[in-house]
C-alpha positions as CSV (number, residue, x, y, z in Angstrom):
1,M,-181.1,50.0,19.7
2,V,-182.1,53.0,17.8
3,V,-180.4,55.7,15.7
4,V,-182.1,59.0,14.8
5,M,-180.5,60.5,12.1
6,K,-180.6,64.7,11.6
7,K,-183.0,65.8,9.7
8,G,-181.7,66.5,6.3
9,A,-178.8,63.6,6.5
10,N,-178.4,62.0,3.3
11,P,-178.9,58.9,1.5
12,D,-174.8,58.4,2.0
13,Q,-175.0,59.4,5.3
14,I,-178.1,57.2,6.1
15,N,-176.3,53.9,4.1
16,A,-173.0,54.8,6.1
17,V,-174.5,54.0,9.3
18,N,-176.8,51.5,7.8
19,Q,-173.9,49.6,7.0
20,R,-171.9,50.2,10.0
21,L,-174.5,48.5,11.9
22,L,-174.7,45.1,9.8
23,A,-171.2,44.5,10.1
24,A,-171.2,44.5,13.4
25,G,-173.8,41.5,13.3
26,F,-177.1,43.9,14.0
27,N,-180.4,43.0,11.9
28,V,-181.6,46.9,10.5
29,H,-184.9,48.2,10.3
30,L,-185.3,51.5,8.4
31,S,-187.9,53.8,8.9
32,E,-188.2,56.9,6.8
33,G,-190.6,59.5,8.2
34,V,-191.4,63.3,6.9
35,N,-188.6,64.6,8.8
36,R,-186.9,61.8,10.6
37,T,-185.0,58.7,9.2
38,I,-184.2,56.2,12.0
39,L,-182.7,53.4,11.9
40,G,-183.7,50.3,14.6
41,A,-181.0,47.7,15.5
42,V,-181.5,44.6,16.9
43,G,-178.0,42.6,17.8
44,D,-175.5,42.2,20.6
45,R,-174.4,45.7,21.7
46,Q,-171.3,44.8,23.1
47,R,-170.1,44.7,19.3
48,L,-170.6,48.4,18.9
49,E,-170.7,51.3,21.1
50,P,-173.3,53.8,20.8
51,C,-170.8,56.6,21.4
52,S,-168.9,55.3,18.2
53,L,-172.2,55.9,16.1
54,E,-172.8,59.0,17.8
55,A,-170.5,60.4,15.7
56,M,-170.7,59.9,12.5
57,P,-171.9,62.0,10.3
58,G,-175.8,63.0,10.1
59,V,-176.5,61.0,13.5
60,E,-178.5,63.0,15.5
61,N,-179.0,60.8,18.5
62,V,-178.2,56.7,19.5
63,V,-181.3,55.7,22.2
64,S,-180.8,52.5,23.9
65,I,-184.1,50.2,24.2
66,M,-184.5,48.7,27.7
67,K,-187.5,46.3,27.1
68,P,-186.5,42.7,26.5
69,F,-189.1,42.9,23.6
70,K,-187.1,45.4,21.1
71,M,-189.2,45.7,17.8
72,A,-192.8,45.6,19.1
73,S,-192.0,48.9,21.5
74,R,-192.6,52.5,21.9
75,E,-188.9,53.2,22.0
76,F,-188.0,51.1,18.8
77,K,-191.1,53.2,16.8
78,A,-192.5,56.2,18.7
79,D,-196.1,56.0,15.9
80,N,-198.6,53.6,15.7
81,T,-198.1,51.0,13.3
82,I,-201.5,51.1,10.8
83,I,-202.0,48.1,9.1
84,Q,-204.5,48.2,6.1
85,V,-206.6,45.3,5.2
86,G,-209.2,46.0,2.3
87,K,-211.0,48.9,3.5
88,A,-209.9,48.3,7.0
89,K,-207.2,50.1,9.2
90,F,-206.1,48.4,12.2
91,G,-203.9,51.2,14.6
92,D,-205.3,54.4,13.1
93,G,-208.1,55.1,15.9
94,S,-211.2,53.4,13.9
95,V,-212.6,49.9,15.0
96,P,-212.9,47.6,12.1
97,V,-214.7,44.7,13.1
98,I,-214.0,41.0,11.7
99,A,-216.9,38.6,11.8
100,G,-218.0,35.1,11.0
101,P,-218.7,31.5,12.3
102,C,-215.8,29.6,14.4
103,A,-215.6,27.0,11.9
104,V,-216.2,26.6,8.0
105,E,-218.9,24.1,7.9
106,G,-219.9,23.8,4.4
107,R,-220.2,26.1,1.3
108,E,-223.9,27.5,1.9
109,Q,-223.3,27.9,5.4
110,F,-220.7,30.0,5.3
111,L,-221.7,32.2,2.1
112,E,-224.9,32.5,4.3
113,T,-222.9,33.8,7.2
114,A,-220.6,36.1,5.2
115,V,-223.2,37.6,3.2
116,A,-225.0,38.4,6.4
117,V,-222.5,39.9,8.5
118,M,-221.5,42.4,5.4
119,E,-224.9,43.6,5.1
120,R,-224.8,44.4,8.9
121,G,-221.5,46.5,8.5
122,A,-218.2,43.7,9.3
123,E,-215.1,45.0,7.2
124,L,-213.7,41.4,7.3
125,L,-214.7,37.8,7.4
126,R,-213.4,35.2,9.9
127,G,-213.6,31.7,9.8
128,G,-212.0,28.1,10.9
129,A,-210.7,25.6,8.1
130,F,-208.2,23.6,10.3
131,K,-209.6,23.5,14.1
132,P,-207.3,23.0,16.7
133,R,-209.6,21.0,19.2
134,T,-209.5,20.1,22.7
135,S,-210.4,16.5,21.5
136,P,-209.5,14.6,18.4
137,Y,-212.6,13.4,17.9
138,S,-214.5,16.8,17.6
139,F,-214.7,18.5,14.2
140,Q,-211.2,19.4,13.2
141,G,-211.9,21.2,10.3
142,L,-212.3,21.0,6.3
143,G,-208.7,21.8,5.5
144,E,-208.2,23.5,2.0
145,E,-211.4,23.2,0.6
146,G,-212.4,25.5,3.5
147,L,-209.8,27.6,2.3
148,K,-211.4,28.0,-0.6
149,I,-215.0,28.5,0.3
150,M,-213.2,31.6,2.0
151,A,-212.0,33.1,-1.0
152,E,-215.4,32.5,-2.4
153,A,-217.2,34.4,0.1
154,R,-214.4,37.0,-0.2
155,E,-215.3,37.1,-4.1
156,I,-219.1,37.6,-3.8
157,T,-218.9,40.1,-0.3
158,G,-215.9,42.1,-1.2
159,L,-214.6,41.5,2.3
160,P,-210.9,39.7,3.2
161,F,-210.6,37.0,5.4
162,V,-208.5,36.2,8.2
163,T,-207.8,32.0,9.1
164,E,-205.9,30.4,11.3
165,V,-202.4,28.8,10.6
166,M,-201.8,25.6,12.7
167,D,-198.4,24.1,11.6
168,Q,-195.1,25.5,9.5
169,K,-195.9,23.2,6.7
170,S,-199.4,24.6,6.1
171,V,-197.9,28.2,6.3
172,A,-197.8,28.4,2.3
173,M,-201.0,27.1,1.7
174,V,-202.6,29.7,4.0
175,A,-201.4,31.8,2.7
176,E,-202.3,31.4,-1.2
177,Y,-205.8,32.4,0.3
178,A,-205.8,34.1,3.4
179,D,-205.8,37.6,3.9
180,I,-204.9,37.8,7.1
181,I,-203.2,34.7,9.1
182,Q,-203.9,34.0,12.6
183,V,-201.7,32.4,14.9
184,G,-204.1,31.0,17.9
185,A,-203.5,30.8,21.4
186,R,-202.1,27.6,21.4
187,N,-199.0,28.5,19.1
188,M,-198.4,31.7,20.4
189,Q,-195.3,30.1,21.6
190,N,-194.8,27.9,18.6
191,F,-191.5,30.1,17.9
192,Y,-190.5,27.8,14.8
193,L,-193.9,28.6,13.4
194,L,-194.1,32.5,14.7
195,K,-190.5,32.7,12.5
196,E,-192.3,31.0,9.4
197,V,-195.2,33.0,9.1
198,G,-192.7,35.7,9.7
199,K,-191.0,35.0,6.2
200,T,-194.7,36.1,4.7
201,N,-196.0,39.5,3.3
202,K,-199.2,38.6,4.9
203,P,-200.6,40.9,8.1
204,I,-200.5,37.8,11.1
205,L,-203.2,38.2,13.6
206,L,-201.5,37.3,17.0
207,K,-203.8,35.6,19.8
208,R,-202.3,35.8,23.6
209,G,-201.6,31.9,24.6
210,L,-204.0,30.8,27.1
211,S,-201.7,31.7,30.4
212,A,-199.2,34.0,28.6
213,T,-198.0,37.4,30.3
214,I,-198.4,40.8,28.4
215,E,-194.3,40.4,28.2
216,E,-194.5,37.0,27.1
217,W,-197.2,38.0,24.3
218,L,-195.1,40.7,23.0
219,M,-192.0,38.5,22.9
220,A,-193.6,36.4,20.6
221,T,-194.0,39.3,18.5
222,E,-190.7,39.8,18.6
223,Y,-190.1,36.2,16.2
224,I,-192.2,37.6,13.6
225,L,-191.0,40.7,13.3
226,D,-187.2,39.8,13.6
227,S,-188.1,37.4,10.4
228,G,-189.0,40.6,8.5
229,N,-193.1,40.9,8.9
230,S,-194.1,44.3,10.6
231,Q,-197.7,43.6,10.1
232,V,-198.4,42.3,13.2
233,I,-201.5,42.6,15.2
234,L,-202.4,41.5,18.9
235,C,-205.6,39.6,19.9
236,E,-206.6,39.6,23.6
237,R,-208.5,37.0,23.4
238,G,-209.0,35.8,27.8
239,I,-206.7,34.1,30.0
240,R,-206.9,31.1,32.0
241,T,-207.4,32.1,36.1
242,F,-209.4,30.5,38.5
243,E,-212.5,31.7,37.2
244,T,-214.8,28.8,36.2
245,Y,-218.0,30.7,35.2
246,T,-216.9,32.6,32.3
247,R,-214.7,30.2,29.5
248,N,-211.9,32.3,30.2
249,T,-211.2,35.6,31.7
250,L,-211.0,38.7,29.2
251,D,-208.0,41.1,30.1
252,L,-209.7,44.1,29.1
253,S,-206.3,46.3,31.0
254,A,-204.2,44.3,28.8
255,V,-205.5,46.6,25.7
256,P,-204.3,50.2,27.4
257,V,-201.1,48.5,28.8
258,V,-200.2,47.2,25.2
259,K,-200.8,50.3,23.8
260,Q,-198.8,52.0,25.7
261,L,-195.6,49.9,25.6
262,S,-196.0,48.6,22.1
263,H,-196.8,50.6,18.6
264,L,-198.6,47.5,17.2
265,P,-202.3,47.3,17.2
266,V,-204.5,45.5,19.8
267,I,-208.0,44.3,18.8
268,V,-210.3,41.8,21.1
269,D,-212.2,38.8,20.8
270,P,-215.1,38.8,23.2
271,S,-216.3,35.4,21.8
272,H,-213.6,33.2,23.1
273,G,-212.9,35.9,26.0
274,T,-216.3,34.5,27.5
275,G,-217.5,31.6,26.0
276,K,-221.3,32.8,26.3
277,R,-223.2,34.9,23.8
278,E,-225.1,37.3,26.5
279,L,-221.5,38.7,27.9
280,I,-220.7,39.2,24.3
281,A,-222.0,42.7,23.5
282,P,-221.1,44.3,27.1
283,M,-217.7,43.3,26.4
284,S,-217.4,44.3,22.9
285,L,-218.5,47.7,24.4
286,A,-216.1,48.2,26.5
287,A,-213.2,47.0,24.9
288,V,-214.0,50.1,22.0
289,A,-214.6,52.3,25.2
290,C,-210.8,51.1,26.1
291,G,-209.2,51.8,22.9
292,C,-209.0,48.4,21.3
293,D,-207.9,48.8,17.2
294,G,-210.8,46.4,16.6
295,L,-212.8,43.4,17.2
296,I,-213.3,39.6,16.2
297,I,-216.5,38.0,17.3
298,E,-218.0,34.7,16.0
299,V,-221.2,34.8,14.3
300,H,-223.4,32.2,13.0
301,T,-226.9,32.0,11.1
302,N,-228.0,29.3,13.6
303,P,-225.8,28.5,16.2
304,A,-227.7,25.9,17.8
305,E,-226.9,23.8,15.1
306,A,-223.2,25.5,14.9
307,W,-220.6,22.0,14.9
308,S,-217.9,24.0,17.2
309,D,-218.2,27.5,19.5
310,G,-222.0,27.8,19.2
311,P,-223.0,28.6,22.9
312,Q,-220.4,32.2,22.1
313,S,-221.9,32.5,18.9
314,L,-224.1,35.7,17.8
315,T,-227.2,35.4,15.5
316,P,-226.6,37.8,12.4
317,D,-229.8,40.3,14.0
318,D,-227.9,40.3,17.4
319,F,-224.5,41.1,15.7
320,G,-226.4,43.9,13.8
321,T,-227.7,45.5,17.2
322,L,-224.6,45.2,18.8
323,M,-223.2,47.4,15.6
324,E,-225.4,49.7,16.2
325,Q,-225.0,50.3,20.1
326,M,-220.7,49.8,19.0
327,R,-221.4,53.1,16.6
328,M,-222.7,54.7,19.9
329,V,-220.1,53.9,21.7
330,I,-217.6,54.8,19.5
331,K,-219.2,58.2,18.6
332,A,-219.1,59.2,22.1
333,V,-215.2,57.8,22.6
334,H,-214.0,59.6,19.6
335,G,-217.1,62.0,18.2
336,D,-217.4,62.4,14.5
337,K,-213.5,61.8,13.7
338,F,-213.9,58.1,11.9
339,G,-217.8,59.2,10.2
340,D,-218.9,55.5,8.8
341,L,-215.5,54.4,8.8
342,A,-215.6,53.4,12.7
343,V,-217.4,49.7,12.4
């Protein structure tokens, strides 16, 4: 439920409601706005009747949340959640771009790519230090050495980076280096991992599962939010359907749907969503047009020699061309609202 306090409610009144909710076994999340204070409470409603809260001094009204995803819902928080990482903001209407190779193959390769995408307008870097692969014989990543290389790239370019965590025991290590922790599609319903990343103070990039419904995806965010971390960025990366021409089916309809249902920012991964280099540009432009809050794109200086995901990686020059095209689409959709901050 959401408890809306009256305009001008004093701290003692707010604290009294908070203590009442805590005593009834609710997890309480306090949101203090300019005019109103709102307390979001998650727990068993049978322990406390809303009418008893409405009778307390300073309470304006109590709103029940009907959706199964409580804290991720618009009912819980009407305003967009804005997550700032470096200079990039996710959720304010601009479209920051995360770019880099699928995997950190070595120091020279990653630093070269990092500088190339920075020069062409990327605001964050991506790269895999731990690589979940279908085959156990494929390249599995450089581990902590890869994290150190990405940290060095951050020092050189000034760009924060996102990388994937694979299991609970690696969370502390990844959190020590990364600016954003990614939970990949295969781990979207690894609930123990979600709880563990929810205990960190780093933004979490949660990718949609291979065959997950939108509700299942949003329910997964609840594990992170309920563990105390409100900084969740959702990522649509394509789902598995009967279609085999593309690697996955990029569900761009999920972007406006989730933005209606949830206050959390939604970005799009056209690289994994299509698996084909020639489809990345049109799907990126379509994602921008339908209101995404960012993009994550695979870029490699030599895709033909990439150790993983070469067919879905852009060259730096192709990435630069796409960035110019996106600026035109953003201007058409948003006008000059964001200026140079758009991409």
